[in-house]
N, C-alpha and C positions, 0 to 999 in steps of 0.2 A: 209304662206300657210294655207289652210283650212283643218283641221283634220277631217276625217270621221271615227267614231268608227267602229271597226271590231267586228263582232259577231262570227267569226270563232274561233276555239279553241285557247285559249291564251297560251297554253302550261304551262306557269309558270309566276308568278308575276314578277320574276326577269329576264326574258328573255331579253337580251340586256341591262341589268341595268348599264353596264359600257360604253354604246355607247354614247360617248361625242358628236359625230356628230349628232346623232338623237336629243339630247337635243337642240343643237344649231339650227338644221334644223326647229324644231318646234317653235323656238324663245322664249324659256322659259327664265324668268328673270335671269340675271347674278347672282343675290343674291341667287336665288334658286339653280343654278348650283353649286355655291360655297358650299352651305349647303350639297348637295348630295355628292360632291367630298370629303368633310370633313368626312362624314360618311363612305365613301368607304375606305379612308385612315386608318380609325380606325377599319376596318374589319367588318363594319355593312352593311347589305344588304339593298337594296332599290327597289322601284317599277319601272318596265320598263315604259318609257314614253308613250308607246302605251296602257298601262293599266290604265292610270290616270282617264280616263272617267269612268271606272268600279270601281274606288276606292273611298270609302266614305270619306267625309271631315275629319272625326276623325283620319284617318291615317296620315293626314298632320298636323293638328292643334296641335298635341301633340309634334311636333318637335320644339325645341328651335329656335327662329328666324323667324318662319313662322307667318306672320301677315295675317289678313283677306284680306288686299289689295293685298298681294303677292299671296294668294290662288286664288283670283279673276283673277289675271293675268294668272296664271297657267291654270285655267279652260277655259279662253278665247282662249288659244292656244291648248288645248287638247280635245276640243269638248264639254265642259261643264261637267255635272255630270248625270249619269244614274239615280241617286236617287232624282233628281229634277223633273224628268218626272212624269206624272200621271201614275197610274197603267195601264190604257188602252194603253198609249203610250209606256210604258215599254214592254208590251206584243207585241205590233206592231213591235217594234224594234227587239225583240227576235224571232219574227215569231212564236209565240204561240197564240192559240186561247184565246180570252177574252170574258167572258160572264157575264153580270150583270143581276142579277135576284133577285126578292124579295123572302124572306123566305117562304111566303105563296104559291107562284107559285112553288117553288122547292118542298115543302112538298106535294102539291096537295092533302091535306087532309089526307095523310097517316101517318104523324108524328106530334105529338103535338107541338104547337108553343109556349107554355108557357115559358116565360123568356129565350128563346133561345139566346145564345150569351151574356148573362148578368150574373153577379155574382150570384152564387147559382143555375143557370139554366144549360141547356145542352150546352156543348161546341159546337161552330159553326161547327167544323170539324166533330164531331160525328153526329150532325144534318144533315150535307150534306151527310155523309156516309149512314145514315139510309134512307134518302130521295132517294138517288140514288139506294140504295138497293131495294127500293120499285119499281124501274124501271127495276129491273133485273140485276143490277151490283153487283158483288161479289168482295171480296178482303179484304183489311184492311186499317185502318186509323192510321198508325203507323210510318209515315215519313221514309219509306224505311227500317224499322228495320227487316222485314222478309228477305229482300234481303241481309241485313248485315250478318245475320246468315249463309246464303248459301255461301256468298263470304268468310266469315271467315273460314268455313269448307274447301272450296277449297284451300284457302291460306295455311292452315295446311298441306293438302295433297301435294301441290306443293312444299312447303318448305321441306317436308320430302323426296322429291325426288332430293334434291340438287339444286333447282332453287330458286332464290330470287323472291318472289312474288311482293313485293313493292320496285321497284328500285328507287323510289323517296324519300326514307328515307335519311336524311342527314348523310353523312359519315364525321365526324369531323377530321378524320385522313388524308383526302384528301384536298389539297389546290391548288389553281391555282397560276399562276406566280405572282399575285399581293398580295398573302398572304390572300386572302379572301376565306372563305369556298365555295367550289364548289356548284353550284345550284343543285336542285334535278334533277334526271336523267329522262328526258321525251323523248320519242322516237316516231317514226311513225309506225314501224312494229315490231312484235316479231320475234325472230329467229326461224328456223325450229325446233330446239331442244325445245325451250320454248313452241311452239305451240303443239308439240307432248306430252310433259309432262302435259300441261294444259288440253288437251283433255283426257289424261289418268286419271288425277285426277278427272275430272268432271264425267267420266263414273263410278268412284268408289262411287260417292255420292248415298246414299240410304235414304229412309224414316227413317230407323233405326238409321243411323249415325246422321241425323238431329235431331231426337228425343233425342239422347244422348247429343248432343251439347246444345239443348234447355234446358235440365235439368241441365247441367253443368254450363252454362254461361247465366243465366237469365238477367244479366246486359247489354247484347247486345241489348235488347229491352229497350230503355231509358224511354219509357212511362210505362212499366210494364203491358201493356194491350194486347200484342200480344198472341193469343192462339196458341197452337201447330197445331191445325187444320188449322188455317190461314197460318201458316208458310209452312205447307205441300202443301196447296192449291197454294201458290205462286210458290213453286218449280215445281209443276206439270204444271201450266199454262205457265211458261216461258220455261220449258224444258231444255234439255242439250244445244241446240243451243243458246237459249236466255241467259242462264247463261254463256256460253262461251264468248259471245259478251261483257257482263258486266265485266267478269274477265279479258278478254284481254285488255279492256279499263283501268282497274285498273293496270295491269302489265305495260302498257305503261306510267303510271304515272299520270293519270287524275282522279283517283277515289277520292271521298270525302264523308265522312260519313255525313256531313252537307249538307243542301240544297235540300234533297229529298222532293218531294211534300207530302202533308198530306195524300192523298189517292192513293193507288195502286189498280186499279180495272180491272176487265175483264168481258166480256159478249160475248157469242157466239164466243169465241176464240180471240176476239179483246181486247188488253191491252190498258189501258188509265191511265195516271197519272193526278191527279187533285190537284191543289193547291187552298186552300180555303182562301179567304180574306174577311174581314168584314170592311165596311165603307171606310175610307181613307187609309187603310193599303196598303203597297207597297211591291214589291219584294226586298229582302235584298241581300247582297253581296254573301252569300253562294248559294242562289237560282239562281241568275243570272249566277254564275260560273257553277252550275249543268246543266242549260239549254244549255249554250254555249259549254261546254266540254263533256257533256254526252248525253243529250237528242237529240240535233241536229245531232251530228255525228252518233248516232244509229237510227235516224229517228223515234223517239218515238212520240206518240200522247200525247201532253200535253195541258191541259186546265186550265186556271186560272179562278176560279169561284168567282166573287165578289158578296157576298150575302148581300142584304139589309134587316136588321132585324128590327122588330117592336120595338119602343121605350118603 
């Protein structure tokens, strides 16, 4: 059969990971099936066959017994590899906009071009942020760190009301009939009680609470560059409805701190996420997961900006 990669939410890397029929249906090498079954008998998790397309080679080649020829056979049956595609084709498959532009065109004379994207010069992400800022876009270039603060605060409030915010955390006390640790809990909808408590928590969020959290946990911004003003700006532009959608997605089990685009921007009430790539850079595993499981279901505007910098 010909495998067609799905871009719909993958739920979890291990969804269907014990589905022997699916392995055989795809025609995976018997040697590979034996390796997988051996890992399962030892209580080790593995990747669902329908997720192989989205899985980098490194996840396979570290396994004892996996040879380049075996991996080639696996790829032939599971649609190839997302990471072998060009950046433009990656974007086309994920249904996000791809724009290739020179640094000079992006700057339009408003931002110095000296040594942009090179050692000792301005980071390409900051350059794009400043250039887009000259076009009227506001926001931050902190890879979702502002949203992380808000989600963390809501998480605290929800947990304080007796509801588990992240149901996809492994519970090692729970085992399925095979003796393998149960997979993360991923669902389609929240219960009425969860919905009520989540909304109650979000309505309790204030600028003051966010400021207190910002001072308490500066490590939530991994770049160390997010200002309090930018954090509050993100809270105000998304609003309670926007934050509810993000937090609901988290409570369903799809949230990831990795993969958020470099820039979170807004202009005239319109929100846009921009991932900045230089040269031959491509989207990585976390970024493709974020697009499939977060951006697409929430119908967000995502742009991948491939900037050509002067040598």
